[in-house]
C-alpha positions as CSV (number, residue, x, y, z in Angstrom):
1,X,-18.0,36.6,34.3
2,X,-19.0,40.4,35.6
3,X,-15.2,41.0,36.5
4,X,-13.9,39.5,33.0
5,X,-16.0,41.5,31.0
6,X,-15.7,45.0,32.4
7,X,-11.6,44.1,31.4
8,X,-12.6,43.8,27.9
9,X,-15.0,47.3,28.2
10,X,-12.2,48.9,29.8
11,X,-9.5,47.6,27.0
12,X,-12.2,48.3,23.9
13,X,-11.8,52.2,25.3
14,X,-7.8,52.2,23.8
15,X,-9.4,51.2,20.4
16,X,-10.3,55.2,19.6
17,X,-6.1,55.7,19.8
18,X,-6.1,53.1,17.0
19,X,-9.0,54.9,15.0
20,X,-6.9,58.2,15.3
21,X,-4.2,56.9,14.6
22,X,-5.1,55.9,11.2
23,X,-6.4,59.4,11.0
24,X,-2.9,61.0,12.2
25,X,-0.9,58.9,9.7
26,X,-2.5,60.8,6.7
27,X,-0.6,63.8,8.0
28,X,2.7,62.3,7.4
29,X,1.3,61.1,3.3
30,X,2.6,63.1,0.6
31,X,0.3,64.1,-1.8
32,X,0.3,62.3,-4.9
33,X,-1.9,62.4,-8.1
34,X,0.1,59.2,-9.5
35,X,-2.1,55.9,-10.2
36,X,0.8,53.9,-9.7
37,X,0.0,51.4,-7.0
38,X,4.0,50.9,-6.2
39,X,4.2,55.0,-5.6
40,X,1.3,54.8,-3.6
41,X,1.9,52.1,-1.3
42,X,5.7,53.6,-0.8
43,X,4.2,56.6,0.5
44,X,1.6,54.7,2.9
45,X,4.4,52.8,4.1
46,X,6.6,55.5,4.5
47,X,4.1,57.8,6.0
48,X,3.8,54.6,9.0
49,X,7.5,54.6,9.3
50,X,7.3,58.7,10.1
51,X,3.9,57.9,12.4
52,X,6.0,55.0,14.4
53,X,9.0,57.4,15.0
54,X,6.8,59.9,16.1
55,X,4.6,57.6,18.5
56,X,8.0,55.9,19.6
57,X,10.3,59.2,20.5
58,X,7.2,61.2,22.1
59,X,7.5,58.6,25.5
60,X,10.9,58.9,25.4
61,X,10.8,62.6,25.4
62,X,8.0,62.8,28.3
63,X,9.8,60.6,30.4
64,X,13.1,62.2,30.0
65,X,12.0,65.6,30.6
66,X,8.7,64.8,33.5
67,X,9.8,61.7,34.5
68,X,6.8,60.2,33.8
69,X,4.4,59.1,30.5
70,X,1.2,60.3,30.1
71,X,-0.9,59.4,26.5
72,X,-1.5,62.9,25.5
73,X,2.2,63.7,23.1
74,X,4.4,66.7,24.6
75,X,6.0,65.9,20.8
76,X,3.2,66.8,18.6
77,X,2.7,65.6,15.0
78,X,3.3,69.1,13.5
79,X,6.2,69.5,15.3
80,X,8.1,66.6,14.0
81,X,7.0,67.3,10.7
82,X,8.5,71.1,11.1
83,X,11.9,69.3,12.3
84,X,12.0,66.7,9.5
85,X,11.1,69.1,6.9
86,X,13.9,71.1,8.5
87,X,16.7,68.5,9.0
88,X,16.3,67.3,5.4
89,X,14.2,69.1,3.1
90,X,11.4,66.2,2.9
91,X,8.0,68.2,3.1
């Protein structure tokens, strides 16, 4: 039973990534003062999509450049947002 419990504790340590993920999504959200729920929900969903793309691309870049994956990102959120603004004008 103790062995099994320590596994749960180790997995719980990754919970911090989930919490910081929600915080990071805000960096991808468009600022608005609109009270329209549909628009605000769209901005949130779009920010989630951009965040997911960033989190999916980073491991691919890490493996391509270094041959291994580490949890700290090489491709930063700021770099992703800068590239997005440069290529699409969004931002």
